[in-house]
N, C-alpha and C positions, 0 to 999 in steps of 0.2 A: 226597603222595609221587608222583614221576614213575612212569609206567607201566612203564618198563624196570627199576625197582627192586622190582617185584612179580611173583611167579611166577603163571602162569595156574593157576586152580583146576582140580582134577581133576573130571571128570564123576562124580557119585555118584548112587545111586538116588534120593535125595530131590530132585534137580534134573533128573532124566530126563524127557523129554517123554512125555506119555501115549501109550500104544500102541494104544488103541481109541477109538471114538467116545464111549462113556460116560465114559472117563477124561478126554478132552478137554473134555467138557461140564462135568464136575465141577470142573475146574481152570481154566475160562475162562467168560466173558471178564473176570470181576471180579478175578481174582488173589487174593492173600492176603487173608484176612478182616480182618486187623488193620491193613492198609496201604492205605486208600482213596486214590486218586489225587486230585490237586488238582482235576481236572475233576469228580469225584464228591462233593466237599465242598459243603456247603450253608450258607447264612447261618444265624446262630444262631436267628433268629426262626422258621425252618422246622424246624430240629432240635429246638427247644423242644417241639414237639408230639409228636415221637418219644419223647423222655424224659418228656413230660408225660402220655402216655396211661396210664402206670403211676401217676404222682402224682395226676392229676386223677380217675382212675377210682375212687379211694378215696371220692369223694363218693357212690358207689353204696352203701357200707356204713358209712362213718365216722360220719355223723349218728346212725344207728341204734345203732351201737356206743357212742357217747357217751351217748345216752339210757339205754341198758341199764346202763352203768357208773355214771353220775352223776345220772340223773333230771333234776330241775328245775335243778340247778346245772351241767348240761352246758355252757351257754355260758361259765361261768367256767373249767371244766376245759379247754374248747377254747381259751380265751384263754391259758391256761398253755401248751398245745401250740403255739399260734402264736408265743408269746414265745420258747419254746425253739427253734423253727424259725428265726425271724429272727435271734435273738441267738446261737444255737449252731450249728445245722446249716449255715446259709448261710455264716457266716464260716469254719467248718471246711473246707467243700468249696471255698470260694474259695481258701484256702491250698493245698488239695490240687491244685487246677487249676494253681497256680503251680509246684508242685514235681513234678507228674506229668502234664505236658501231653500225653504220648503216649497217655493213656487207661488206664494201668495202675491208676490210683486210689491209695488209701492203701496197698495191698499193696506197690507198688514202693517207697514211702517207707520202709516197715518193713524191706524186704529189704536196703536199703543200711545199716541200722543194725546188722545182725548178719551177719557174713561167714561163709562156709563152710556146712557142713551145718546149723548152727543157723538161719541165715537161710533156707535152702531149705526146711527142715521147717516154719518159721513161714509161709512163703509157701504151701506146700501145704495147711497147716491153714486158712489164711484163704481160699484158693481153695475149700476144701470148704464153708466158710460162705457164700462168694459164690455157689457153685453152688446151695447150699440156697436162698438168697434168690432167685436168678434163676429157677431151675427151678420152685420153688414159686410164684413170681409167675406164671409161664406157666400152670401147672396149676390153681392156685387161682382165678385170674381167669377161665379158661375154665369151670371148674365153677360159679363165681358167676354168670357170664353165663347158664349153663344154668338155674340156679335162677330168675333173673329171667324167663327165657323161659317156664319152667313156670308161674310165677305170673301171667303175662299171660293175660287172658281169651280172646284170639284164638289164641295159640299152644298153650295148654294142651290143647285137644281134639286137636291134632295130635301133641303130644309125650307126653302122658300123664304118668306119674311117672318115666319113664326118664331117668337122668342120664348113664350111661356113654357111650352112643352119641352123643348130641349134643355132649358134652364132647370126645370124641375127634375128631369131625368138625370142631369149631372149631379144635382143635390142628392138624389136617391142613391146614386152610385158612390158618392162620397160617404154617405151614412153606412152603406154596406161594408166599405173598407174598415170603418171603425167598429162595426159590430163584430167583425172577424177578430180584430186585435190590434193593439198599438204597434207591436213589432212589425206587423204587415204594413201599417201606415208608414213607418219609417222606411221600409224597403221600397214602397211605392214612391215616396218622396225622393229617394235617391235616383230611382229610375226616371222620374219626371224632371227633376231639377238639373242633374248633371248634364244630360244632353242639351237642355235648353241653354245653359251657360256656354257650352261649347259651340252651339249654333250661333249664338250672339257674338261670340268671339270671331267666328268666321265672317259674319256680316260686317263687323267693325274692321277687321283686317282688310276685307275686300273694299270697304269704303275708304280706308286710309290709302290703299293702293290707287284707287280712282282719283283721290285728291292729289297724290304725289305725281301721277301721270298727267294730270290736267291742272297745272299751277294757276291757270286763269280763274279757276273756281275759288281758290284761296284769296286771290287778289280782289275778286268781287265781294267776298264775305268781309274782307278787311275794309273795303270802301264803305260797305253798309255800316260797319262799326263806327268808322270815323264820322259819318253823317250824324250819328246819334250823340256825339259829344266826345270830350277827352276822357282819358282813363279814370280820373277821380269821379267824373260824372257817371260814367258807366258802372263803376263799382258801387256807387251810392244807389243808383237805380236798381242794380242787381240785388242789393240788400233789401230794398223795399219790395222786390218781387218774390223774395224767399217764401212768404206765406202761401203763395199760389203753388209752390212746388213742394210744400211740406209733406205731401203724401209719400214722397220718396224716402221718408224715414219710418214708414209703417213696418211693423214687425218686431220692434224691440220689446214691447210688453209681452208679446207671445213668446219671445225668446227667453224671458225670465220665467214665464208661467209654465213652460215645459221643463224647467230646471230639475224637477224631481225625477225625470227620465234620463238624466245625465249620470253616467257612471263615474264616480270620483276615485275609484281604485280601492284596494284592500284597506288602506289607511282610514277610510271613512267608516268602516264597520264598527258600530257601537260608539262612534264619536259624537259628542254633543254638538260640535261644530264641524261639519263636513268640509274641511279645507280643500280636499281634493276636488269635490264637486264644484266648489266656488271657483277654483282656479280653472277648471275645465270649462265652466260656463263663460267665464271672462274670455277665454281663448275663442270660444264659439262666437260670442258677440263681436269680438274684434275681427275674426276671420270673415264673418258675414259682412261687416261694415267695409272691410278692405276690398273684398271681391266686388261689392256693389259700388263702391266709390270709383274704382277703375272703370267699371261698366258704364256708370252714369256719365262720367266725364267724357269717355270715348264716344258714347252714343250721342251726347249733346253736341259735341264738336262735329261729328260726321253728319248728323242730320241737319244741323244749321247750315253747313256748307253745301250739301248735296240736294236738299229738298227745297224746291221753289215755294214761295209764299202761298201761291194759289193752291198748292197740293195739301198743305197742312191746315188750311182753314176748316171751318166747321163742316162744310160739305165736300171738302177735298178728299182725294183718294188716300191720303196719308193721315187723315184726321183720326187720332186715337190709336194709330198703328204705324208709327213712323218707321220703326225698324222692319216691320213686315213689308212695308212699301219698298224699302231699299233691298230687302231680300229678294223680292220678285223682280225688281228693276235691274239689279246688278248681277244676280246669279240665276235668273230664269225662274219660270213658273214651277218647275219640278222641285228645285231647292226651296223656292218660296212656299210651296205647299207643305213640304217637310217642316219648314220653319213654322208655318201656320198650325200644323198639327201639334208641334211641340208647345207652341204658345197656348193653344187651347187646353192642352194637358196640364200645364203648370198653372194656368188661371183657374181651371177646375179644381186642382188640388191645392191652390193657395188657401182654400178654406180649411185645409187639414190642420195647419198650425193654429188657426182660430178655434177649430173644434177641439184640438188637444188642449189649448189654453182654457177654454170653457170647462172641459172635463177635469182640469186641474184646479181651477179657481173657484167656480161656483160651489162645488160640494164641500169645499173647505170652510165656507162661510154660512150659507143659508141653513143647512141642517143644524149646524152648531148653534146658530142664533135662534133656532126654533122657527125659522122662516120658510122651511120646506120640509116635506116628508123625508124620513130617513132613507127611503129607497133611492132618493136622488144622489146618494153617495156612491151609487154603483154605475159603472160605465155604460152598460148597454141601455138601461132605462133612460139615462141622460142623453145618449146619442139619439134615441127616438124622440125625446122631447125637443132637442135642438133641431132635429130634422123637421118636425112639425112646425116649429116657430119659423124656420127658414122658408118653408113653403108658404106660410101666411104672409111673411114680409115680401116674398117674391110676387105673390098675388096682389098685395096692396100697391106695390110699385110697378106692377106689370113688367117686371124684368128689365126696367129702364136703368141703365148704368148712370146716366147723368142725374136722375132723380135721387139716387142713393149716395151720390158723391159728397154732398154737404154733411150728411150724418156720419159718413165714414171719417171725413176729415175732423169733425168735431170730436168724435170718440177717441181718435188717435191723439189729438193735441191735448185733450183734457187729461188723458192718462200720462202723457209725457210731462205736462205741467205738474201734475200731482206727484210724479216721481222726483222731479227736480226739487220741488218744494219740500218733500219728505226728506230727501238726502240732505239738503241745506239745513233744515231744522234739526235733524238728528246730529249732524256734525257740529252745529252750534251748541247743542246741549252737551255733546262730548267735550267740547272745548271748555265749557264752564265747569265740568267735573273732571278735568284732566289731572294727571299726576305730577306735572311739572310745567314751569313757565314756557320752556322751549316747545314742548309737545302741545301745550295749549295754543300757542301762537300758530303752529303749523296746522292744527286742526281748524282753528278759526279762519285762517287764510283759505283753506279748502272750502269751508262753509261759505265764505264770501264769494268764491268763484262760482259755486253752485247757485247762489242767489242771483248772480248775473245770468247764468244759464236759464234759471226759472223766469227771469224778466224777459229773455228772448222768446221763450215758449209762450209767455203770457201775451206778448205783443203779437205773436203769430196767431194765437187762438183768437184774440180780439179782432184782428184783421179778417180772419176767416168767418167769424160770427157776423161781422158787419156785411161782408160780401155775400154770405150764404146763411141767412138767419134760420132757414128751414132746418138746418142741421141741429140747432139747439132744440127746436120743437120736436123733432123726431127722437133725439136723445132723451128729452124730458118725458116722452111717452114711455120709453123703456124704464126710466127711473121710477115713474109713477106706477107702472105695472109691477115692478119689484116691490115697491113700498106697500101697495095695496094687497097683492097676493101674499107677500111675506107676512103682513099684519094678520090677514085672515088665517094663514097657516099657523101662526103663533097662537092665535086665539083657539084654534081647533086643537092644537097640541098642548094647551095649557094644563090638561088633566093627565098628561103623562107623568111618570114618576120623577123624571128630571134629575136623577142621581147617577153619576158615572161609576162611582165606587165609594166605599166607606172603609176608612182605616181607623184602627184603635189608637188612642193617644198613648197607651202604655200596655205592658203585659198584664198588669193587674186588671185593667179594663177588659181585656180579651178573656181572661180566666173567669171573671165574674159574669160576663155576658153568657158564656156557655152554660152557666147554672140557671139562667133565666129563660132560655128559649124553650118553647113548646108548652103552652098552656100552664105556665107556672106563676105568672104575674098579671095584674091588671094595669094596663097602660093609661096614664093620665097626662096628656100634654098640658103644660102650665107655662104661662108667660113669665112670671116672676121666679127667678132662680135664687130664692132665699128659704131658709128653714121655716121662717114665720109663714110665708106664702104656702109652702107645702103642708104645714100643720093645719092651716085654715081649710085648705082644700080637702085634706084627709078627714077632718071632722065633718065637713059638709057631706061628703060621699057616704061615710059610714053611718051618718044620721039617717039616710034614706035607703041605703042598700045593705043587705047582709052579704058580705063577701068572704070567700075563702081564698087564701093566697095573699102574697105580698103585693104592695102597691109600688109601681115603678113610675116615677115622675120624669117626664121628658121635657127638656128645655132646648129650644132651637134658636141659635144666634145667626142672624143674616149678615152677609157681607155687604159692604157699602155699594158695590156695583151689582144692582139687581137686574141689570139688562142681560146678564149671562143666562143661558137657558139650561145647560147641562154642566154640573160641577161635581168634583169629588168632595167628600165630607170627612170630618174627623169626629170620632165618637169617644167620649170619656164616660166610664161607668164606675160608680162608687156607691158605698152605703152611707146613709145619714140617719142614724137612729134606726127606727123601724122601717124606714123607706129605702128604696133603691133609686138612685138618681142617674139619669142618662142625659148627658150634655152634648149637643151637636153643634159644631161650629163650621162655618164656610158655606151655609145654605143660601139659596137664592129665593126660595119660596117655602113658607112655613107648612102649608097644607100638604104639598107634595112630599116633603121630608117626613112628616108624621106618618103619611100613608106608607112610605117606603120602610120606615122603621117598624111599623106595625106588621107588615107582611114578613119581614125578617124575624121579628121576635115571636110572632104567633101568640099573642096574649089571650088570656081567658076572656077579657072584655076590654073595650076601648071607650073611655069617657071623653066626649067632645063638648066644648063650650059654645054657646050661641050668644052673640052680642045683641041681636035684635035691632041693629042699626040699619040705615037705608041700604037695600041690597044693591042698587045701581052703583052707589058710591063705593060700597065694599068690593064689588066686582072690578071696578077700575083700579082700586088699590091693589087688588090681587094680581091683575094683569101687569101692572107697571112696577109695583113695589114688592110683590110676593106676599102681601099680608091680606087683610080683608076678613070676611066671614069664614074663619078657619074651619069651624065644625062642619058646615054644609059642604065646603069644598073637599075636605078629607073624605067625607062620606061619598061624594060624587066620584072622586078619584078611585076609591076602593071599589065602588060598583063597576066602574069601567074596567078596572084590572080584573075583577072576578069574572066579568063577562068574557074576557079574553082567556082566562085560565079557569075554565069550569071545573068544579070539584064538588065535594060533599059540603052542602051548606051547613051541616051540623058542626063542622070543624072550623067554620069561620068564627072570628071573635064576635061576641055580642057588642053591639054599638049602642051607646047611650048618648043622646043629645040633651045637654043641660043648659039652662039659662045661666049666664054669668052674673 
C-alpha cells in the first residue's frame, strides 16, 4: 500500500528510545530477541551445534539410563528409540518447519486451529510446558554437569560435595554468553559439541576393539539375552521400555525454535515462504538425528556388553555416567578426565539451545497477546529474566538432577505430542481442501501416519505421567504462573493504545483526513452508524453546547476475535451532509481505538457517552470483549498517554462526558 494511504504511528511507551545507558545497553545492539537480522543468521551446519548441544549432551546420561531401565536388552530398547526418532520425530518436525518457519514451533500451528480465547489459552498452556522443558533443560543440565565435575578425581577435592554454588556459577556463565550475543553462543556451541562427539567416538571405538579382542564378553551378553526370552519377546519388552528412554529425543522442539537463526540463502530475501530456510532446517534436524542415532546405538551396545550390572546400579560407579566410566576404565584417568571436562562443558552449554529457544519463542507470543511488557521482546532483558528463573528453580530443587527429571520428560513429551497432533490435524484439513482426488488421498495418508505417531507419543506421555506424576505437577506450576502473570500483565496493559497501524480505505479518505487534522472538528464516537443516529446525536449536542467547527462522528467496528491485543486498523473517511464520518474496522477494543484516533486527529473537543451500568460488569466486558463503559475508559487511556507525553494542557482536546 502507498505510504500516503497509511497514517504515521503514534509514539508509544513500547517504542520509546531508552532514556539511560543501562536501557540502551539492554535494547541494543541486537534488537528484538526473536527477529535476527539477515547478517546474524548462520548456515544450518553451524546452528546444528547450537541445537545439538541439548540433543548430543544426552549421551552423558542416556546410556546409563538405558542400562538401568533395560539391562542387557538396552541395545534393543535403544533401537526402538532410534526408530521412533527417525520415523516419528524427524518427519513430524520436518512438517513443523514447513508450517511454522518463523520459529514458533507446533504452538503456532495449534493456535491457528482454535480462534479466540480458546486458542490463546491453549497457546499459554503449551507455552507453560515449553517453559518447563526449556528452563528445566537449563537447570538440569547445569546440575548434571556439576555431578560429573564432583565425580572427577581432579575436581572433587576442589568442589567437595557442594552442588548449589557450582550449578549457579554455570548458569551465570551461560547467561553471560547470551548477554554478549547469539553469534558468540553459536561459536561456543561448536567449540563444545564437536570435541565431545569426537571423544565419544574414540570411547566407542575403543570399546568396540575391547569387545573384538575379548569375544567371551559378547558370548556372555548373548547368554543374558537368551535368558530373558526369544526375539519377539525381547522386541515387545523393548517397545514397552521405550517411554523410559524417551529423553533421548529431547532437542527437536528447540531445533525448530532456533529456526529464525538459520540462513536460507539469497533466495529467501523478501520471500513470503522462506523455502531455503525450511530446507536447511530439515537438513539440520536430519543430520542431528543421524549423528545421535549412531552414537546411541553404539553406546548402548558397548555399555551393555562391557559394564557389569553392579556398576550401573543406582549407587554404582557407572550410574548416570556410563561412557565416562568406560573412558576412565579403557583409556586411563588422563583421557577420562579430558572426557569428563568435555562432558561438563556440553552439559553446561546444553542449556544454550533451550535459552535460544526461549528467546525465540516467548517474545513471539506473550507481548503480542498483551501477556508481558514489551521490553520482553528484547534479548538481553529476557536473558536476565530467564537467568533469574533458573536460579530460583535450581534453589527449589537444590540442584538435584533426579528431582527435575520428571518435569523435563513431561515438558519434552507434551511438546512432541502437540507437534504430532498439530501436523496430523493440519494435513487432515489440507486433504479436505485439496485440489484433486489423488493429491487428497496422498495428504490423507500422510495425516493418518502422523495420527499413529501422535498415538505413540500419547502412550509414551501417559506412561511417563503414571511413573513420575510429579512432572505434571511441576509443569502445571509453570502453566499456572504464565496464566496468572500473563493475565495480570494484560490487565495492566489494557490502557495502552493497542493499535499497530492505521491504513486508509481509499485515496479519498486520505485526502479528506488531511483537511480535518489539527483543531478543526469535534470528535463524537457513536455506536450506530446510520444517518438517523448521527442526526439525533447532533441535535442533542447542539442543544446544550455552542460549537464552532464541524462535527466528526466516529464508528468503531470490532473483529470477532477480541482476544488479540495489538491489531492494524482500516479507516474510511467520508462526508454525510453537514457531518464528517470516520469508520474504523478491524479493532479489538472500542475505547483504545477512540483514544488513538483522537490523538491522531487532535480535535477541538471530544464527546464521550456514559451508560451508567454496573462498573464491574462493564470492566469485565472491556477486558474480554473490548466493549464496556467506553467513555470512562477512553478518558483513562488518554490520561495515561498524556502523562507519558507531557505537553501544553491548553492544546489538549476538551473532553465532555455525557449520559447516553
